[in-house]
C-alpha positions in Angstrom: 0.9 68.4 89.2 1.7 68.0 85.5 3.3 71.5 85.4 5.5 70.6 88.4 6.7 67.3 86.9 7.4 69.1 83.6 9.5 71.8 85.3 11.4 69.2 87.3 12.2 67.2 84.2 13.5 70.3 82.4 15.6 71.1 85.4 17.1 67.6 85.4 17.7 67.7 81.6 19.6 71.0 81.5 21.2 71.5 84.9 22.3 68.1 86.1 24.7 67.3 83.1 26.2 70.8 83.3 26.9 70.8 87.0 30.0 69.5 88.8 27.8 67.5 91.0 28.9 64.7 93.3 25.4 63.2 93.0 21.8 63.9 92.0 18.7 63.0 94.1 15.2 62.5 92.6 12.1 61.5 94.6 8.4 61.8 95.2 7.2 63.8 98.2 4.5 62.6 100.7 3.6 64.6 103.8 1.4 67.2 105.3 1.0 71.0 105.7 -0.9 73.2 108.0 -1.3 77.0 108.1 -3.0 80.1 109.6 -3.5 83.6 108.2 -1.5 86.4 109.7 -4.3 87.4 112.1 -4.5 83.8 113.5 -8.3 83.8 112.8 -8.4 81.3 109.8 -6.5 78.1 109.7 -6.2 74.7 108.2 -5.3 71.7 110.2 -2.9 69.2 108.8 -3.7 68.2 105.3 -2.0 65.7 102.9 0.6 67.1 100.5 2.5 65.4 97.7 4.8 66.2 94.9 8.3 65.8 93.5 11.8 67.0 94.3 15.2 66.8 92.8 18.6 68.0 94.1 22.1 68.4 92.6 24.5 67.8 95.4 28.1 69.0 95.5 30.2 68.5 98.7 28.2 70.2 101.5 25.9 72.2 99.2 22.9 71.2 97.2 20.4 73.1 95.1 17.1 71.8 93.8 13.6 72.3 92.6 10.5 71.0 94.4 6.8 70.9 93.5 4.2 70.4 96.2 0.4 70.1 95.8 -1.9 70.4 98.8 -5.6 70.8 99.1 -7.9 70.6 102.1 -11.0 68.6 101.8 -14.1 70.4 100.7 -15.7 72.3 103.6 -19.4 72.8 104.1 -22.6 71.2 102.7 -24.2 71.0 99.3 -25.6 74.5 99.6 -22.5 76.2 101.1 -19.1 74.8 100.1 -15.5 76.0 99.9 -13.0 74.1 97.7 -9.3 75.1 97.6 -6.1 73.8 96.0 -2.5 75.0 96.2 0.4 74.4 93.8 3.9 75.3 95.2 7.0 75.4 93.0 10.2 76.4 94.8 13.9 76.6 94.3 15.7 75.2 97.3 19.2 75.6 98.7 20.6 73.3 101.3 23.8 73.2 103.4 24.6 69.6 104.6 26.6 69.6 107.9 28.5 66.4 107.0 29.6 65.1 103.6 28.5 61.6 104.4 25.8 59.1 103.3 23.4 60.6 105.8 23.6 64.2 106.9 21.3 66.8 108.7 20.9 70.0 106.8 19.4 73.5 106.9 17.4 74.8 103.9 16.1 78.0 102.4 13.8 78.4 99.5 11.8 80.8 97.4 9.3 80.4 94.6 5.7 80.8 93.6 2.4 79.3 94.9 -0.7 79.2 92.8 -3.9 79.1 94.9 -7.4 78.4 93.6 -10.5 78.8 95.7 -14.0 78.0 94.7 -16.9 79.1 97.0 -20.5 77.9 96.4 -23.5 79.4 98.1 -27.0 78.2 97.1 -26.1 77.4 93.4 -24.0 80.5 93.0 -20.2 79.8 92.6 -17.4 82.3 92.8 -13.9 81.3 91.8 -10.8 83.2 92.8 -7.2 82.4 92.1 -3.8 84.0 92.7 -0.1 83.6 92.2 1.9 84.6 95.3 5.6 84.7 96.2 6.5 82.1 98.8 9.6 81.8 101.0 10.6 79.1 103.4 13.4 77.8 105.7 13.7 74.5 107.4 15.7 71.5 108.6 16.0 67.9 107.5 18.0 64.7 107.2 18.9 63.3 103.8 21.1 60.5 102.5 21.6 57.1 100.9 19.7 54.1 102.3 21.4 51.5 100.1 23.1 51.7 96.7 21.2 54.2 94.7 18.2 54.4 97.0 17.9 57.3 99.4 15.5 59.2 101.7 14.9 62.7 102.7 12.9 63.9 105.8 12.1 67.6 105.9 10.3 70.2 108.0 9.9 73.8 106.8 8.2 77.0 107.9 6.8 79.0 105.0 5.1 82.3 104.3 3.0 83.7 101.4 0.5 86.5 101.1 -1.0 86.6 104.6 -0.4 82.9 105.4 2.1 81.3 107.7 2.5 77.6 107.9 4.5 74.4 108.4 5.3 71.7 105.8 6.7 68.4 106.7 7.4 65.4 104.4 9.3 62.3 103.6 10.7 61.4 100.2 12.0 57.9 99.2 13.9 58.4 96.0 17.1 57.5 94.2 20.5 58.7 93.3 21.0 58.0 89.6 24.5 57.7 88.1 25.8 60.9 86.6 
């Protein structure tokens, strides 16, 4: 999570002042994700996800950076256990249909996901991790609620390695003055 916050802060510091943005959006992410492998054999039911997103908005277009963390609860017993965590960092592009306070949008994104899996069987633990390319596309609704406060509701389909899934979240954030 610290890496995601650091990257988002760097993005805000360097990109936002240099852009010809109409506005900037920054907010925490709260939601869920679920996925299956390509064969449909292994899957995870909905699990909590959270993170941070920021977007530079200009007219109908916006570009941003998002960090999402999700981890299923530990599966198994004391003698057989699987623990997994996923860190997803992505560059997102959006096209807003209306240039109004609230607008539906379509999005496309790409980035990296770092996955860590620890498996314990009878006091023997094996740890594996990997960095994978991830791509996604989705729909959402984003806009101002009042003054500088805003909201974003999003649903995305994503793919990485041999995994396909859905991510859905809500973000209550703010539009700081540029």
